[in-house]
C-alpha positions in Angstrom: 0.0 0.0 0.0 1.6 3.3 -1.1 1.8 6.4 1.0 -0.9 8.3 -1.0 -3.4 5.5 -0.7 -2.7 5.1 3.1 -3.0 8.9 3.7 -6.3 8.9 1.9 -7.6 5.9 3.8 -6.4 7.3 7.1 -8.2 10.6 6.5 -11.5 8.9 5.6 -11.2 6.3 8.4 -10.5 8.8 11.2 -13.4 10.9 10.0 -15.6 7.9 10.8 -14.8 8.3 14.4 -16.3 11.8 14.3 -19.4 10.5 12.5 -19.9 7.7 15.1 -19.5 10.2 17.9 -22.1 12.6 16.4 -24.5 9.7 15.9 -24.0 8.7 19.5 -24.7 12.2 20.8 -28.0 12.2 19.0 -28.9 8.7 20.1 -28.1 9.5 23.8 -30.4 12.6 23.6 -33.2 10.5 22.3 -32.9 7.6 24.8 -34.1 8.0 28.3 -32.3 5.8 30.8 -34.6 4.1 33.3 -34.4 4.6 37.0 -33.7 2.0 39.7 -30.3 1.0 38.4 -26.7 1.7 39.5 -23.6 2.0 37.4 -20.2 1.6 39.1 -16.9 2.3 37.4 -13.6 0.6 38.2 -10.0 0.8 36.9 -9.1 -2.6 35.6 -5.4 -1.8 35.0 -4.0 0.6 37.6 -0.6 1.1 35.9 -2.1 1.3 32.4 -3.8 4.0 30.2 -6.4 6.2 31.8 -9.1 4.8 29.5 -8.7 1.3 30.9 -11.9 1.3 33.0 -14.9 -0.9 33.2 -18.5 -0.5 34.4 -20.8 -2.7 36.4 -24.6 -2.3 36.0 -26.8 -3.6 38.7 -30.3 -3.0 40.2 -30.4 -0.2 42.8 -31.9 -2.7 45.3 -29.7 -5.7 45.8 -31.1 -9.2 45.3 -30.7 -11.8 48.0 -29.5 -14.3 45.4 -26.6 -13.6 42.9 -27.5 -12.7 39.3 -25.9 -14.0 36.1 -23.3 -11.7 34.7 -23.3 -10.5 31.1 -19.9 -9.3 29.9 -20.1 -7.0 26.9 -17.3 -6.1 24.5 -18.4 -3.1 22.5 -18.0 -2.6 18.8 -17.1 0.5 16.8 -14.8 -0.7 14.0 -12.0 -1.1 16.5 -11.9 2.7 16.3 -14.6 4.1 18.6 -16.6 3.3 21.7 -16.1 2.9 25.4 -17.6 1.4 28.6 -20.6 3.8 28.4 -21.3 3.3 24.7 -24.3 1.0 25.3 -25.6 2.2 28.6 -29.2 1.8 27.5 -28.7 -1.8 26.2 -27.0 -2.6 29.5 -30.0 -1.4 31.6 -32.3 -3.4 29.3 -30.4 -6.5 30.1 -30.4 -5.7 33.9 -34.2 -5.6 33.6 -34.0 -9.1 32.3 -32.3 -10.3 35.5 -28.6 -9.9 34.7 -25.7 -7.9 36.1 -23.8 -6.4 33.2 -20.2 -5.3 32.8 -18.6 -3.4 30.0 -15.1 -2.0 29.4 -13.2 0.7 27.5 -10.3 -0.7 25.5 -7.8 1.4 23.6 -8.8 2.1 20.0 -6.6 1.6 16.8 -5.9 5.3 16.3 -3.9 4.8 19.6 -2.7 1.1 19.5 -2.9 -2.0 17.4 -5.1 -5.1 17.6 -2.7 -7.0 19.9 -3.0 -4.2 22.5 -6.8 -4.4 22.3 -6.5 -8.1 23.0 -4.3 -7.4 26.0 -6.8 -4.9 27.3 -9.6 -7.4 27.1 -7.4 -10.0 28.9 -6.5 -7.5 31.6 -10.2 -6.8 32.1 -11.1 -10.5 32.3 -8.3 -11.0 34.9 -9.6 -8.0 36.9 -13.1 -9.5 36.9 -11.7 -12.8 38.2 -9.6 -11.1 40.8 -12.2 -8.7 42.1 -15.3 -10.8 41.8 -16.0 -10.8 45.5 -15.5 -7.0 45.9 -17.7 -6.3 42.9 -20.3 -8.9 44.0 -20.4 -10.7 40.6 -21.1 -14.3 40.0 -18.6 -15.6 37.4 -19.9 -19.1 37.8 -22.9 -18.0 35.7 -21.3 -15.6 33.2 -22.0 -15.0 29.5 -19.9 -13.1 27.0 -21.3 -10.9 24.2 -19.8 -8.6 21.6 -21.1 -6.7 18.7 -19.3 -6.1 15.3 -15.6 -5.6 16.1 -16.4 -6.4 19.7 -17.7 -9.8 18.5 -14.4 -10.4 16.7 -12.5 -9.6 19.9 -14.8 -11.8 22.0 -14.3 -14.9 19.7 -10.6 -14.3 19.2 -9.9 -13.9 23.0 -11.8 -17.1 23.8 -9.6 -18.9 21.3 -6.4 -17.3 22.6 -7.3 -18.4 26.1 -7.2 -22.0 24.9 -3.9 -21.9 23.0 -0.4 -21.4 24.6 0.9 -20.5 21.2 -1.6 -17.7 20.7 -1.0 -16.5 24.2 2.7 -16.1 23.5 2.0 -14.3 20.2 -0.4 -11.8 21.8 1.6 -11.5 25.1 -1.2 -12.5 27.5 -1.8 -15.0 30.3 -4.9 -17.2 30.4 -7.9 -16.0 32.4 -10.0 -18.2 34.6 -13.6 -17.5 33.6 -15.8 -20.3 32.2 -18.3 -18.4 30.1 -21.6 -20.3 29.8 -22.8 -18.7 26.5 -21.3 -16.6 23.7 -23.5 -14.1 21.8 -21.9 -12.7 18.7 -24.0 -9.8 17.4 -23.4 -8.8 13.8 -19.9 -10.2 14.1 -17.1 -8.8 11.9 -14.5 -11.5 12.3 -13.0 -11.5 8.8 -10.6 -8.6 9.0 -9.2 -9.5 5.6 -12.7 -8.7 4.2 -13.9 -6.0 6.7 -12.8 -3.1 4.5 -14.7 -4.3 1.4 -17.0 -1.7 -0.1 -20.0 -3.0 -2.1 -19.7 -2.1 -5.8 -16.2 -0.6 -5.2 -14.0 -3.6 -5.8 -10.8 -1.8 -7.0 -10.9 0.7 -4.1 -11.6 -2.1 -1.7 -8.6 -4.1 -2.9 -6.2 -1.2 -3.2 -7.2 1.1 -0.4 -9.8 0.1 2.2 -8.9 -3.6 2.8 -5.2 -3.0 3.2 -5.8 0.3 5.0 -7.8 -1.3 7.8 -5.2 -4.0 8.2 -2.4 -1.4 8.4 -4.3 0.3 11.3 -4.8 -3.0 13.1 -1.3 -4.5 12.6 1.1 -1.9 11.3 2.5 -0.8 8.0 4.1 -4.2 7.3 1.0 -6.1 8.5 1.7 -9.2 6.4 5.0 -9.7 8.2 3.4 -9.5 11.7 2.9 -12.9 13.2 -0.3 -11.9 15.0 -1.8 -11.0 11.6 -1.5 -14.5 10.4 -3.1 -15.8 13.6 -6.1 -13.4 13.8 -7.0 -12.1 10.4 -10.0 -14.5 10.2 -11.5 -17.3 12.3 -9.9 -20.0 10.1 -6.6 -18.8 11.5 -7.4 -19.1 15.2 -10.1 -21.7 15.7 -7.9 -24.7 16.3 -8.8 -28.4 16.4 -9.9 -29.5 19.9 -11.0 -26.1 21.1 -14.2 -26.0 23.1 -16.8 -23.2 23.2 -19.9 -22.4 25.2 -23.2 -22.4 23.3 -22.9 -19.8 20.6 -25.7 -17.5 19.3 -25.1 -15.5 16.1 -27.3 -12.4 15.5 -27.8 -10.5 12.3 -30.6 -8.8 10.4 -32.1 -8.1 7.0 -31.4 -4.4 7.5 -27.6 -4.9 7.9 -26.7 -4.3 4.2 -23.0 -3.8 4.8 -21.9 -6.6 7.2 -24.6 -9.3 7.1 -22.2 -11.2 4.8 -19.7 -11.4 7.6 -22.1 -13.4 9.7 -22.7 -15.7 6.8 -19.0 -16.2 6.4 -18.6 -16.9 10.1 -21.4 -19.5 9.9 -19.5 -21.3 7.1 -16.3 -21.2 9.1 -18.0 -22.6 12.2 -19.6 -25.3 10.1 -16.2 -26.3 8.7 -14.6 -26.2 12.1 -17.5 -28.4 13.5 -18.4 -25.7 16.1 -22.2 -25.7 16.8 -24.2 -22.5 17.0 -27.7 -21.1 16.9 -28.8 -18.3 14.7 -31.1 -15.3 15.2 -32.2 -13.4 12.1 -34.3 -10.2 12.4 -36.4 -9.7 9.3 -37.5 -6.2 9.9 -35.7 -4.1 7.3 -35.4 -1.2 9.8 -33.1 -3.3 12.0 -29.7 -2.3 10.8 -26.2 -3.1 11.9 -26.1 -3.8 15.7 -29.7 -2.6 16.0 -30.3 -4.3 19.3 -27.6 -2.5 21.2 -27.9 0.9 19.6 -31.7 1.1 19.7 -32.8 -1.3 22.4 -36.2 0.4 22.8 -37.4 -0.6 19.3 -39.9 -3.5 19.2 -37.6 -5.6 17.0 -34.7 -4.9 19.4 -36.7 -5.9 22.5 -37.7 -9.1 20.7 -34.0 -9.9 19.9 -32.7 -9.0 23.3 -35.3 -11.1 25.0 -34.2 -14.0 22.8 -30.6 -13.4 23.8 -31.6 -13.3 27.5 -33.5 -16.6 27.3 -30.6 -18.1 25.3 -28.2 -17.3 28.1 -30.5 -18.5 30.9 -31.2 -21.8 29.1 -27.4 -22.5 28.9 -26.2 -21.4 32.4 -25.9 -24.9 33.6 -24.9 -26.7 30.4 -21.3 -27.9 29.7 -19.2 -26.6 26.8 -19.4 -28.3 23.5 
C-alpha cells in the first residue's frame, strides 16, 4: 500500500470516528435511561492507560441471590466506543435479570489489535480477581460482543485455549468459564472487513489493506499476529471448546450481514455448533439491538438473547 493510498484511507477512516460520535450524541439525547439501576466504574489496570476502565450495571436494590453476569465487549470498527457506549442496552439486560459489565479498550488510532486483545485479557483478569469485591457471579457468566467487539470476543476465547496464541499476543490465560457466547453482527474477517460493495478496486487497493495497516502496522503481512487473527480459520484450532454460541444479524444490515454468513460457514467447517437469530424487519440495521434497544424488534431480539443465556447457564461446553 503506497503512501498516498494510506493517507487517503487514514483521512476517511478517522473521519468515521467523528461521525460515530455525532450519531452517539443524537442517540443519547433520544434515549431516556430508566431509574432503579446503579452504574459503578472501576480501573481494571491501575498502571495502564487512563481509559482502561470498566462498568458494572446492577439494580439499585440488591437481590438476596446472585444474578448471572453478562460481559459486553463493545464494537465500533476497533476505532470508537467505550464502557458507556451501550448504557441503554446494559440497563435493558439488567431488567431481564442480569448484572452487566462493559469495558473501555484502547482504539486503533492509539494502538494495534494485539494491544486491544491485551486490554480485554487485563479486564477479564480483573473480573476474576475482584469478583467478591464487585459482587459478581462468574460461575454464571456469559460473553457478548457486537461487530468488532464480537471479533475480539471470539478471538480472545480462542487465545485463552492456546499457549501458542497466548505467546503471540503476550497474554496470560484467564479463569472465567463463560456459559454462553453471543456474537451480534460479528465482523470477524478482518481481511474482508474493508470491502465496499460495488467498489472492488478501491476495496482491494485502499480500504482492505488500509484497515489491516491500522490493526497490525505498515508491514502487516509480516506481523505474526496478523496470520493468527485475520479471520477465524486462523485461530479456531482443532480441539478447542466453546460455550453455546448465538449468532445475531438482520435483514437491514446491508454492509456486514455477509460477515455473519462467512462466520457460519467457518464454524460449520470447524465443527463448532451454534444457533442463529435473524431479524427480518428491514429497519433493523447493523447492531440494532444495542444501539436502539427500545425498538420493538430490538426488544424481541434481546429477550431471545436473555433466554438463550438463561437456558445455557448450567450446560457444559461443546
